[in-house]
DRENDOVEX-388918 format. One record per atom (N, C-alpha, C): x, z, y; residue number from 1; atom name. Coordinates in steps of 0.001 Angstrom, whole numbers, m for minus. Layout:
<site><px>X</px><pz>Z</pz><py>Y</py><num>NUM</num><atome>CA</atome></site>
...
This chain:
<site><px>1471</px><pz>1635</pz><py>1619</py><num>1</num><atome>N</atome></site>
<site><px>1145</px><pz>2709</pz><py>2537</py><num>1</num><atome>CA</atome></site>
<site><px>m119</px><pz>2345</pz><py>3302</py><num>1</num><atome>C</atome></site>
<site><px>m895</px><pz>3357</pz><py>3621</py><num>2</num><atome>N</atome></site>
<site><px>m2101</px><pz>3122</pz><py>4402</py><num>2</num><atome>CA</atome></site>
<site><px>m1767</px><pz>3128</pz><py>5886</py><num>2</num><atome>C</atome></site>
<site><px>m2737</px><pz>2777</pz><py>6694</py><num>3</num><atome>N</atome></site>
<site><px>m2527</px><pz>2747</pz><py>8142</py><num>3</num><atome>CA</atome></site>
<site><px>m2192</px><pz>4140</pz><py>8674</py><num>3</num><atome>C</atome></site>
<site><px>m1256</px><pz>4219</pz><py>9633</py><num>4</num><atome>N</atome></site>
<site><px>m898</px><pz>5505</pz><py>10218</py><num>4</num><atome>CA</atome></site>
<site><px>m2070</px><pz>6132</pz><py>10958</py><num>4</num><atome>C</atome></site>
<site><px>m2075</px><pz>7446</pz><py>11015</py><num>5</num><atome>N</atome></site>
<site><px>m3128</px><pz>8175</pz><py>11701</py><num>5</num><atome>CA</atome></site>
<site><px>m2805</px><pz>8296</pz><py>13182</py><num>5</num><atome>C</atome></site>
<site><px>m1624</px><pz>8785</pz><py>13506</py><num>6</num><atome>N</atome></site>
<site><px>m1221</px><pz>8943</pz><py>14899</py><num>6</num><atome>CA</atome></site>
<site><px>m349</px><pz>7760</pz><py>15282</py><num>6</num><atome>C</atome></site>
<site><px>m487</px><pz>7280</pz><py>16517</py><num>7</num><atome>N</atome></site>
<site><px>313</px><pz>6121</pz><py>16885</py><num>7</num><atome>CA</atome></site>
<site><px>766</px><pz>6137</pz><py>18340</py><num>7</num><atome>C</atome></site>
<site><px>573</px><pz>7222</pz><py>19060</py><num>8</num><atome>N</atome></site>
<site><px>967</px><pz>7272</pz><py>20462</py><num>8</num><atome>CA</atome></site>
<site><px>2411</px><pz>7741</pz><py>20608</py><num>8</num><atome>C</atome></site>
<site><px>3340</px><pz>6830</pz><py>20465</py><num>9</num><atome>N</atome></site>
<site><px>4750</px><pz>7159</pz><py>20621</py><num>9</num><atome>CA</atome></site>
<site><px>5102</px><pz>7171</pz><py>22101</py><num>9</num><atome>C</atome></site>
<site><px>6090</px><pz>7964</pz><py>22446</py><num>10</num><atome>N</atome></site>
<site><px>6605</px><pz>7977</pz><py>23811</py><num>10</num><atome>CA</atome></site>
<site><px>7999</px><pz>7387</pz><py>23810</py><num>10</num><atome>C</atome></site>
<site><px>8440</px><pz>6965</pz><py>24978</py><num>11</num><atome>N</atome></site>
<site><px>9777</px><pz>6403</pz><py>25118</py><num>11</num><atome>CA</atome></site>
<site><px>10762</px><pz>7508</pz><py>25430</py><num>11</num><atome>C</atome></site>
<site><px>11982</px><pz>7365</pz><py>24915</py><num>12</num><atome>N</atome></site>
<site><px>13051</px><pz>8321</pz><py>25159</py><num>12</num><atome>CA</atome></site>
<site><px>14373</px><pz>7565</pz><py>25072</py><num>12</num><atome>C</atome></site>
<site><px>15457</px><pz>8268</pz><py>25311</py><num>13</num><atome>N</atome></site>
<site><px>16794</px><pz>7708</pz><py>25146</py><num>13</num><atome>CA</atome></site>
<site><px>17472</px><pz>8464</pz><py>24015</py><num>13</num><atome>C</atome></site>
<site><px>18010</px><pz>7729</pz><py>23054</py><num>14</num><atome>N</atome></site>
<site><px>18742</px><pz>8323</pz><py>21935</py><num>14</num><atome>CA</atome></site>
<site><px>20099</px><pz>7644</pz><py>21861</py><num>14</num><atome>C</atome></site>
<site><px>21158</px><pz>8393</pz><py>22084</py><num>15</num><atome>N</atome></site>
<site><px>22497</px><pz>7811</pz><py>22035</py><num>15</num><atome>CA</atome></site>
<site><px>22687</px><pz>6711</pz><py>23061</py><num>15</num><atome>C</atome></site>
<site><px>22001</px><pz>6802</pz><py>24191</py><num>16</num><atome>N</atome></site>
<site><px>22120</px><pz>5799</pz><py>25240</py><num>16</num><atome>CA</atome></site>
<site><px>21223</px><pz>4592</pz><py>25064</py><num>16</num><atome>C</atome></site>
<site><px>20405</px><pz>4581</pz><py>24024</py><num>17</num><atome>N</atome></site>
<site><px>19526</px><pz>3437</pz><py>23765</py><num>17</num><atome>CA</atome></site>
<site><px>18064</px><pz>3866</pz><py>23800</py><num>17</num><atome>C</atome></site>
<site><px>17183</px><pz>2918</pz><py>24179</py><num>18</num><atome>N</atome></site>
<site><px>15752</px><pz>3227</pz><py>24167</py><num>18</num><atome>CA</atome></site>
<site><px>15260</px><pz>3546</pz><py>22761</py><num>18</num><atome>C</atome></site>
<site><px>14403</px><pz>4543</pz><py>22675</py><num>19</num><atome>N</atome></site>
<site><px>13830</px><pz>4949</pz><py>21399</py><num>19</num><atome>CA</atome></site>
<site><px>12344</px><pz>5209</pz><py>21588</py><num>19</num><atome>C</atome></site>
<site><px>11614</px><pz>5091</pz><py>20495</py><num>20</num><atome>N</atome></site>
<site><px>10212</px><pz>5465</pz><py>20491</py><num>20</num><atome>CA</atome></site>
<site><px>10097</px><pz>6700</pz><py>19623</py><num>20</num><atome>C</atome></site>
<site><px>9471</px><pz>7740</pz><py>20186</py><num>21</num><atome>N</atome></site>
<site><px>9409</px><pz>9047</pz><py>19552</py><num>21</num><atome>CA</atome></site>
<site><px>7958</px><pz>9412</pz><py>19256</py><num>21</num><atome>C</atome></site>
<site><px>7732</px><pz>9892</pz><py>18049</py><num>22</num><atome>N</atome></site>
<site><px>6405</px><pz>10325</pz><py>17614</py><num>22</num><atome>CA</atome></site>
<site><px>5976</px><pz>11542</pz><py>18433</py><num>22</num><atome>C</atome></site>
<site><px>4683</px><pz>11754</pz><py>18631</py><num>23</num><atome>N</atome></site>
<site><px>4220</px><pz>12937</pz><py>19361</py><num>23</num><atome>CA</atome></site>
<site><px>4748</px><pz>14263</pz><py>18804</py><num>23</num><atome>C</atome></site>
<site><px>5105</px><pz>14272</pz><py>17521</py><num>24</num><atome>N</atome></site>
<site><px>5665</px><pz>15494</pz><py>16928</py><num>24</num><atome>CA</atome></site>
<site><px>7176</px><pz>15599</pz><py>17113</py><num>24</num><atome>C</atome></site>
<site><px>7778</px><pz>14658</pz><py>17860</py><num>25</num><atome>N</atome></site>
<site><px>9188</px><pz>14758</pz><py>18222</py><num>25</num><atome>CA</atome></site>
<site><px>10178</px><pz>14001</pz><py>17358</py><num>25</num><atome>C</atome></site>
<site><px>9743</px><pz>13305</pz><py>16355</py><num>26</num><atome>N</atome></site>
<site><px>10649</px><pz>12556</pz><py>15485</py><num>26</num><atome>CA</atome></site>
<site><px>10836</px><pz>11133</pz><py>15996</py><num>26</num><atome>C</atome></site>
<site><px>12081</px><pz>10682</pz><py>16017</py><num>27</num><atome>N</atome></site>
<site><px>12373</px><pz>9307</pz><py>16416</py><num>27</num><atome>CA</atome></site>
<site><px>11792</px><pz>8366</pz><py>15366</py><num>27</num><atome>C</atome></site>
<site><px>11152</px><pz>7323</pz><py>15837</py><num>28</num><atome>N</atome></site>
<site><px>10590</px><pz>6317</pz><py>14941</py><num>28</num><atome>CA</atome></site>
<site><px>11459</px><pz>5067</pz><py>14908</py><num>28</num><atome>C</atome></site>
<site><px>11830</px><pz>4565</pz><py>16077</py><num>29</num><atome>N</atome></site>
<site><px>12570</px><pz>3312</pz><py>16201</py><num>29</num><atome>CA</atome></site>
<site><px>13521</px><pz>3419</pz><py>17387</py><num>29</num><atome>C</atome></site>
<site><px>14711</px><pz>2843</pz><py>17249</py><num>30</num><atome>N</atome></site>
<site><px>15666</px><pz>2745</pz><py>18350</py><num>30</num><atome>CA</atome></site>
<site><px>15987</px><pz>1272</pz><py>18545</py><num>30</num><atome>C</atome></site>
<site><px>16095</px><pz>867</pz><py>19804</py><num>31</num><atome>N</atome></site>
<site><px>16427</px><pz>m512</pz><py>20143</py><num>31</num><atome>CA</atome></site>
<site><px>17691</px><pz>m478</pz><py>20991</py><num>31</num><atome>C</atome></site>
<site><px>18640</px><pz>m1334</pz><py>20671</py><num>32</num><atome>N</atome></site>
<site><px>19863</px><pz>m1381</pz><py>21476</py><num>32</num><atome>CA</atome></site>
<site><px>20227</px><pz>m2823</pz><py>21786</py><num>32</num><atome>C</atome></site>
<site><px>20812</px><pz>m3023</pz><py>22957</py><num>33</num><atome>N</atome></site>
<site><px>21219</px><pz>m4356</pz><py>23400</py><num>33</num><atome>CA</atome></site>
<site><px>22738</px><pz>m4448</pz><py>23397</py><num>33</num><atome>C</atome></site>
<site><px>23240</px><pz>m5568</pz><py>22938</py><num>34</num><atome>N</atome></site>
<site><px>24673</px><pz>m5807</pz><py>22852</py><num>34</num><atome>CA</atome></site>
<site><px>24970</px><pz>m7177</pz><py>23452</py><num>34</num><atome>C</atome></site>
<site><px>26213</px><pz>m7561</pz><py>23503</py><num>35</num><atome>N</atome></site>
<site><px>26603</px><pz>m8818</pz><py>24140</py><num>35</num><atome>CA</atome></site>
<site><px>25923</px><pz>m10040</pz><py>23524</py><num>35</num><atome>C</atome></site>
<site><px>25910</px><pz>m10123</pz><py>22206</py><num>36</num><atome>N</atome></site>
<site><px>25391</px><pz>m11321</pz><py>21550</py><num>36</num><atome>CA</atome></site>
<site><px>24129</px><pz>m11078</pz><py>20726</py><num>36</num><atome>C</atome></site>
<site><px>23660</px><pz>m9832</pz><py>20701</py><num>37</num><atome>N</atome></site>
<site><px>22491</px><pz>m9538</pz><py>19880</py><num>37</num><atome>CA</atome></site>
<site><px>21831</px><pz>m8237</pz><py>20330</py><num>37</num><atome>C</atome></site>
<site><px>20639</px><pz>m8022</pz><py>19816</py><num>38</num><atome>N</atome></site>
<site><px>19948</px><pz>m6737</pz><py>19954</py><num>38</num><atome>CA</atome></site>
<site><px>19851</px><pz>m6144</pz><py>18556</py><num>38</num><atome>C</atome></site>
<site><px>19687</px><pz>m4844</pz><py>18488</py><num>39</num><atome>N</atome></site>
<site><px>19494</px><pz>m4165</pz><py>17203</py><num>39</num><atome>CA</atome></site>
<site><px>18163</px><pz>m3448</pz><py>17210</py><num>39</num><atome>C</atome></site>
<site><px>17467</px><pz>m3510</pz><py>16111</py><num>40</num><atome>N</atome></site>
<site><px>16324</px><pz>m2656</pz><py>15852</py><num>40</num><atome>CA</atome></site>
<site><px>16792</px><pz>m1700</pz><py>14765</py><num>40</num><atome>C</atome></site>
<site><px>16675</px><pz>m404</pz><py>15012</py><num>41</num><atome>N</atome></site>
<site><px>17111</px><pz>577</pz><py>14030</py><num>41</num><atome>CA</atome></site>
<site><px>15939</px><pz>1448</pz><py>13623</py><num>41</num><atome>C</atome></site>
<site><px>15736</px><pz>1532</pz><py>12328</py><num>42</num><atome>N</atome></site>
<site><px>14724</px><pz>2384</pz><py>11716</py><num>42</num><atome>CA</atome></site>
<site><px>15459</px><pz>3231</pz><py>10671</py><num>42</num><atome>C</atome></site>
<site><px>14752</px><pz>3921</pz><py>9824</py><num>43</num><atome>N</atome></site>
<site><px>15406</px><pz>4657</pz><py>8748</py><num>43</num><atome>CA</atome></site>
<site><px>15882</px><pz>3673</pz><py>7675</py><num>43</num><atome>C</atome></site>
<site><px>16903</px><pz>4048</pz><py>6910</py><num>44</num><atome>N</atome></site>
<site><px>17332</px><pz>3173</pz><py>5817</py><num>44</num><atome>CA</atome></site>
<site><px>16188</px><pz>2836</pz><py>4856</py><num>44</num><atome>C</atome></site>
<site><px>15305</px><pz>3800</pz><py>4590</py><num>45</num><atome>N</atome></site>
<site><px>14189</px><pz>3536</pz><py>3671</py><num>45</num><atome>CA</atome></site>
<site><px>13215</px><pz>2513</pz><py>4248</py><num>45</num><atome>C</atome></site>
<site><px>12971</px><pz>2565</pz><py>5550</py><num>46</num><atome>N</atome></site>
<site><px>12076</px><pz>1582</pz><py>6170</py><num>46</num><atome>CA</atome></site>
<site><px>12716</px><pz>195</pz><py>6147</py><num>46</num><atome>C</atome></site>
<site><px>14014</px><pz>132</pz><py>6392</py><num>47</num><atome>N</atome></site>
<site><px>14702</px><pz>m1161</pz><py>6327</py><num>47</num><atome>CA</atome></site>
<site><px>14671</px><pz>m1715</pz><py>4912</py><num>47</num><atome>C</atome></site>
<site><px>14937</px><pz>m876</pz><py>3930</py><num>48</num><atome>N</atome></site>
<site><px>14968</px><pz>m1325</pz><py>2544</py><num>48</num><atome>CA</atome></site>
<site><px>13607</px><pz>m1819</pz><py>2059</py><num>48</num><atome>C</atome></site>
<site><px>12536</px><pz>m1297</pz><py>2608</py><num>49</num><atome>N</atome></site>
<site><px>11196</px><pz>m1744</pz><py>2214</py><num>49</num><atome>CA</atome></site>
<site><px>10981</px><pz>m3222</pz><py>2536</py><num>49</num><atome>C</atome></site>
<site><px>11801</px><pz>m3762</pz><py>3447</py><num>50</num><atome>N</atome></site>
<site><px>11665</px><pz>m5160</pz><py>3859</py><num>50</num><atome>CA</atome></site>
<site><px>12909</px><pz>m5978</pz><py>3514</py><num>50</num><atome>C</atome></site>
<site><px>13703</px><pz>m5495</pz><py>2573</py><num>51</num><atome>N</atome></site>
<site><px>14982</px><pz>m6129</pz><py>2238</py><num>51</num><atome>CA</atome></site>
<site><px>14841</px><pz>m7620</pz><py>1932</py><num>51</num><atome>C</atome></site>
<site><px>13824</px><pz>m7989</pz><py>1185</py><num>52</num><atome>N</atome></site>
<site><px>13654</px><pz>m9404</pz><py>836</py><num>52</num><atome>CA</atome></site>
<site><px>13419</px><pz>m10259</pz><py>2080</py><num>52</num><atome>C</atome></site>
<site><px>12638</px><pz>m9756</pz><py>3011</py><num>53</num><atome>N</atome></site>
<site><px>12328</px><pz>m10515</pz><py>4222</py><num>53</num><atome>CA</atome></site>
<site><px>13490</px><pz>m10524</pz><py>5214</py><num>53</num><atome>C</atome></site>
<site><px>14400</px><pz>m9576</pz><py>5067</py><num>54</num><atome>N</atome></site>
<site><px>15548</px><pz>m9494</pz><py>5976</py><num>54</num><atome>CA</atome></site>
<site><px>16719</px><pz>m10333</pz><py>5499</py><num>54</num><atome>C</atome></site>
<site><px>16570</px><pz>m10944</pz><py>4346</py><num>55</num><atome>N</atome></site>
<site><px>17639</px><pz>m11788</pz><py>3821</py><num>55</num><atome>CA</atome></site>
<site><px>17973</px><pz>m12866</pz><py>4854</py><num>55</num><atome>C</atome></site>
<site><px>19228</px><pz>m13050</pz><py>5108</py><num>56</num><atome>N</atome></site>
<site><px>19665</px><pz>m14019</pz><py>6109</py><num>56</num><atome>CA</atome></site>
<site><px>19961</px><pz>m13384</pz><py>7454</py><num>56</num><atome>C</atome></site>
<site><px>19513</px><pz>m12143</pz><py>7652</py><num>57</num><atome>N</atome></site>
<site><px>19839</px><pz>m11407</pz><py>8880</py><num>57</num><atome>CA</atome></site>
<site><px>20899</px><pz>m10362</pz><py>8551</py><num>57</num><atome>C</atome></site>
<site><px>21775</px><pz>m10121</pz><py>9490</py><num>58</num><atome>N</atome></site>
<site><px>22783</px><pz>m9087</pz><py>9296</py><num>58</num><atome>CA</atome></site>
<site><px>22129</px><pz>m7720</pz><py>9490</py><num>58</num><atome>C</atome></site>
<site><px>22391</px><pz>m6815</pz><py>8561</py><num>59</num><atome>N</atome></site>
<site><px>21797</px><pz>m5483</pz><py>8630</py><num>59</num><atome>CA</atome></site>
<site><px>22863</px><pz>m4417</pz><py>8448</py><num>59</num><atome>C</atome></site>
<site><px>22538</px><pz>m3207</pz><py>8894</py><num>60</num><atome>N</atome></site>
<site><px>23387</px><pz>m2046</pz><py>8682</py><num>60</num><atome>CA</atome></site>
<site><px>22592</px><pz>m1021</pz><py>7905</py><num>60</num><atome>C</atome></site>
<site><px>22996</px><pz>231</pz><py>7978</py><num>61</num><atome>N</atome></site>
<site><px>22333</px><pz>1285</pz><py>7223</py><num>61</num><atome>CA</atome></site>
<site><px>20827</px><pz>1287</pz><py>7452</py><num>61</num><atome>C</atome></site>
<site><px>20400</px><pz>1270</pz><py>8699</py><num>62</num><atome>N</atome></site>
<site><px>18983</px><pz>1214</pz><py>9012</py><num>62</num><atome>CA</atome></site>
<site><px>18705</px><pz>209</pz><py>10114</py><num>62</num><atome>C</atome></site>
<site><px>19684</px><pz>m636</pz><py>10398</py><num>63</num><atome>N</atome></site>
<site><px>19553</px><pz>m1538</pz><py>11550</py><num>63</num><atome>CA</atome></site>
<site><px>19437</px><pz>m2997</pz><py>11126</py><num>63</num><atome>C</atome></site>
<site><px>18838</px><pz>m3758</pz><py>12032</py><num>64</num><atome>N</atome></site>
<site><px>18700</px><pz>m5194</pz><py>11859</py><num>64</num><atome>CA</atome></site>
<site><px>19253</px><pz>m5843</pz><py>13117</py><num>64</num><atome>C</atome></site>
<site><px>20232</px><pz>m6724</pz><py>12946</py><num>65</num><atome>N</atome></site>
<site><px>20836</px><pz>m7428</pz><py>14073</py><num>65</num><atome>CA</atome></site>
<site><px>19987</px><pz>m8652</pz><py>14394</py><num>65</num><atome>C</atome></site>
<site><px>19617</px><pz>m8779</pz><py>15662</py><num>66</num><atome>N</atome></site>
<site><px>18772</px><pz>m9876</pz><py>16125</py><num>66</num><atome>CA</atome></site>
<site><px>19566</px><pz>m10702</pz><py>17139</py><num>66</num><atome>C</atome></site>
<site><px>20207</px><pz>m11782</pz><py>16683</py><num>67</num><atome>N</atome></site>
<site><px>21033</px><pz>m12591</pz><py>17587</py><num>67</num><atome>CA</atome></site>
<site><px>20197</px><pz>m13229</pz><py>18693</py><num>67</num><atome>C</atome></site>
<site><px>20744</px><pz>m13198</pz><py>19906</py><num>68</num><atome>N</atome></site>
<site><px>20086</px><pz>m13874</pz><py>21019</py><num>68</num><atome>CA</atome></site>
<site><px>20099</px><pz>m15372</pz><py>20746</py><num>68</num><atome>C</atome></site>
<site><px>19093</px><pz>m16067</pz><py>21221</py><num>69</num><atome>N</atome></site>
<site><px>19028</px><pz>m17509</pz><py>21067</py><num>69</num><atome>CA</atome></site>
<site><px>18409</px><pz>m17962</pz><py>19749</py><num>69</num><atome>C</atome></site>
<site><px>17989</px><pz>m17022</pz><py>18931</py><num>70</num><atome>N</atome></site>
<site><px>17293</px><pz>m17384</pz><py>17691</py><num>70</num><atome>CA</atome></site>
<site><px>15890</px><pz>m16777</pz><py>17759</py><num>70</num><atome>C</atome></site>
<site><px>14931</px><pz>m17387</pz><py>17107</py><num>71</num><atome>N</atome></site>
<site><px>13565</px><pz>m16845</pz><py>17157</py><num>71</num><atome>CA</atome></site>
<site><px>13519</px><pz>m15412</pz><py>16623</py><num>71</num><atome>C</atome></site>
<site><px>12820</px><pz>m14567</pz><py>17333</py><num>72</num><atome>N</atome></site>
<site><px>12677</px><pz>m13185</pz><py>16915</py><num>72</num><atome>CA</atome></site>
<site><px>11555</px><pz>m13087</pz><py>15886</py><num>72</num><atome>C</atome></site>
<site><px>11797</px><pz>m12421</pz><py>14764</py><num>73</num><atome>N</atome></site>
<site><px>10761</px><pz>m12279</pz><py>13736</py><num>73</num><atome>CA</atome></site>
<site><px>9766</px><pz>m11181</pz><py>14139</py><num>73</num><atome>C</atome></site>
<site><px>8943</px><pz>m11481</pz><py>15137</py><num>74</num><atome>N</atome></site>
<site><px>8055</px><pz>m10482</pz><py>15733</py><num>74</num><atome>CA</atome></site>
<site><px>7133</px><pz>m9816</pz><py>14713</py><num>74</num><atome>C</atome></site>
<site><px>6514</px><pz>m10593</pz><py>13859</py><num>75</num><atome>N</atome></site>
<site><px>5601</px><pz>m10023</pz><py>12875</py><num>75</num><atome>CA</atome></site>
<site><px>6338</px><pz>m9058</pz><py>11953</py><num>75</num><atome>C</atome></site>
<site><px>7500</px><pz>m9449</pz><py>11500</py><num>76</num><atome>N</atome></site>
<site><px>8301</px><pz>m8594</pz><py>10631</py><num>76</num><atome>CA</atome></site>
<site><px>8685</px><pz>m7296</pz><py>11345</py><num>76</num><atome>C</atome></site>
<site><px>9118</px><pz>m7383</pz><py>12589</py><num>77</num><atome>N</atome></site>
<site><px>9502</px><pz>m6185</pz><py>13337</py><num>77</num><atome>CA</atome></site>
<site><px>8314</px><pz>m5254</pz><py>13549</py><num>77</num><atome>C</atome></site>
<site><px>7154</px><pz>m5815</pz><py>13826</py><num>78</num><atome>N</atome></site>
<site><px>5940</px><pz>m4989</pz><py>13964</py><num>78</num><atome>CA</atome></site>
<site><px>5609</px><pz>m4266</pz><py>12655</py><num>78</num><atome>C</atome></site>
<site><px>5701</px><pz>m5001</pz><py>11565</py><num>79</num><atome>N</atome></site>
<site><px>5408</px><pz>m4397</pz><py>10268</py><num>79</num><atome>CA</atome></site>
<site><px>6424</px><pz>m3313</pz><py>9911</py><num>79</num><atome>C</atome></site>
<site><px>7676</px><pz>m3519</pz><py>10268</py><num>80</num><atome>N</atome></site>
<site><px>8698</px><pz>m2499</pz><py>10024</py><num>80</num><atome>CA</atome></site>
<site><px>8402</px><pz>m1246</pz><py>10841</py><num>80</num><atome>C</atome></site>
<site><px>8010</px><pz>m1421</pz><py>12097</py><num>81</num><atome>N</atome></site>
<site><px>7684</px><pz>m273</pz><py>12948</py><num>81</num><atome>CA</atome></site>
<site><px>6462</px><pz>470</pz><py>12400</py><num>81</num><atome>C</atome></site>
<site><px>5448</px><pz>m255</pz><py>11951</py><num>82</num><atome>N</atome></site>
<site><px>4268</px><pz>386</pz><py>11360</py><num>82</num><atome>CA</atome></site>
<site><px>4630</px><pz>1145</pz><py>10082</py><num>82</num><atome>C</atome></site>
<site><px>5497</px><pz>538</pz><py>9291</py><num>83</num><atome>N</atome></site>
<site><px>5946</px><pz>1185</pz><py>8058</py><num>83</num><atome>CA</atome></site>
<site><px>6689</px><pz>2479</pz><py>8390</py><num>83</num><atome>C</atome></site>
<site><px>7534</px><pz>2429</pz><py>9399</py><num>84</num><atome>N</atome></site>
<site><px>8293</px><pz>3614</pz><py>9804</py><num>84</num><atome>CA</atome></site>
<site><px>7340</px><pz>4728</pz><py>10238</py><num>84</num><atome>C</atome></site>
<site><px>6332</px><pz>4378</pz><py>11018</py><num>85</num><atome>N</atome></site>
<site><px>5337</px><pz>5357</pz><py>11458</py><num>85</num><atome>CA</atome></site>
<site><px>4623</px><pz>5962</pz><py>10252</py><num>85</num><atome>C</atome></site>
<site><px>4202</px><pz>5123</pz><py>9328</py><num>86</num><atome>N</atome></site>
<site><px>3489</px><pz>5605</pz><py>8141</py><num>86</num><atome>CA</atome></site>
<site><px>4381</px><pz>6467</pz><py>7261</py><num>86</num><atome>C</atome></site>
<site><px>5655</px><pz>6092</pz><py>7110</py><num>87</num><atome>N</atome></site>
<site><px>6512</px><pz>6901</pz><py>6240</py><num>87</num><atome>CA</atome></site>
<site><px>6753</px><pz>8283</pz><py>6829</py><num>87</num><atome>C</atome></site>
<site><px>6736</px><pz>8393</pz><py>8157</py><num>88</num><atome>N</atome></site>
<site><px>6859</px><pz>9710</pz><py>8773</py><num>88</num><atome>CA</atome></site>
<site><px>5560</px><pz>10497</pz><py>8628</py><num>88</num><atome>C</atome></site>
<site><px>4447</px><pz>9889</pz><py>9037</py><num>89</num><atome>N</atome></site>
<site><px>3172</px><pz>10605</pz><py>9033</py><num>89</num><atome>CA</atome></site>
<site><px>2685</px><pz>10947</pz><py>7632</py><num>89</num><atome>C</atome></site>
<site><px>2895</px><pz>10070</pz><py>6681</py><num>90</num><atome>N</atome></site>
<site><px>2359</px><pz>10280</pz><py>5338</py><num>90</num><atome>CA</atome></site>
<site><px>3348</px><pz>10930</pz><py>4377</py><num>90</num><atome>C</atome></site>
<site><px>4637</px><pz>10606</pz><py>4541</py><num>91</num><atome>N</atome></site>
<site><px>5626</px><pz>11088</pz><py>3587</py><num>91</num><atome>CA</atome></site>
<site><px>6611</px><pz>12092</pz><py>4183</py><num>91</num><atome>C</atome></site>
<site><px>6524</px><pz>12304</pz><py>5504</py><num>92</num><atome>N</atome></site>
<site><px>7406</px><pz>13265</pz><py>6148</py><num>92</num><atome>CA</atome></site>
<site><px>8852</px><pz>12825</pz><py>6273</py><num>92</num><atome>C</atome></site>
<site><px>9102</px><pz>11509</pz><py>6227</py><num>93</num><atome>N</atome></site>
<site><px>10478</px><pz>11008</pz><py>6342</py><num>93</num><atome>CA</atome></site>
<site><px>10906</px><pz>11139</pz><py>7796</py><num>93</num><atome>C</atome></site>
<site><px>11859</px><pz>12023</pz><py>8037</py><num>94</num><atome>N</atome></site>
<site><px>12373</px><pz>12250</pz><py>9380</py><num>94</num><atome>CA</atome></site>
<site><px>13440</px><pz>11232</pz><py>9728</py><num>94</num><atome>C</atome></site>
<site><px>13946</px><pz>11330</pz><py>10939</py><num>95</num><atome>N</atome></site>
<site><px>14991</px><pz>10429</pz><py>11397</py><num>95</num><atome>CA</atome></site>
<site><px>16290</px><pz>10835</pz><py>10743</py><num>95</num><atome>C</atome></site>
<site><px>16797</px><pz>10006</pz><py>9895</py><num>96</num><atome>N</atome></site>
<site><px>18073</px><pz>10164</pz><py>9194</py><num>96</num><atome>CA</atome></site>
<site><px>18329</px><pz>11574</pz><py>8796</py><num>96</num><atome>C</atome></site>
């Protein structure tokens, strides 16, 4: 995928959790905090694009569990967020 064209997401609440929403109103990423971990949730297709790199991390349909006390894979999370933005802007993949 090429670089996204639009990138000014706004913050919102989705299901009680912080979310980043595209200017056109589509959710891009949701972040949630839990007792022992945080979750980053994107679309299942965005998560699957990084399946090899997510090996060793617990995942759900579109979520990645990030246990507290372990190094956060910042570069990977940034790339996943960029991929999610591009899949919406270029391919029209909406939120679930």
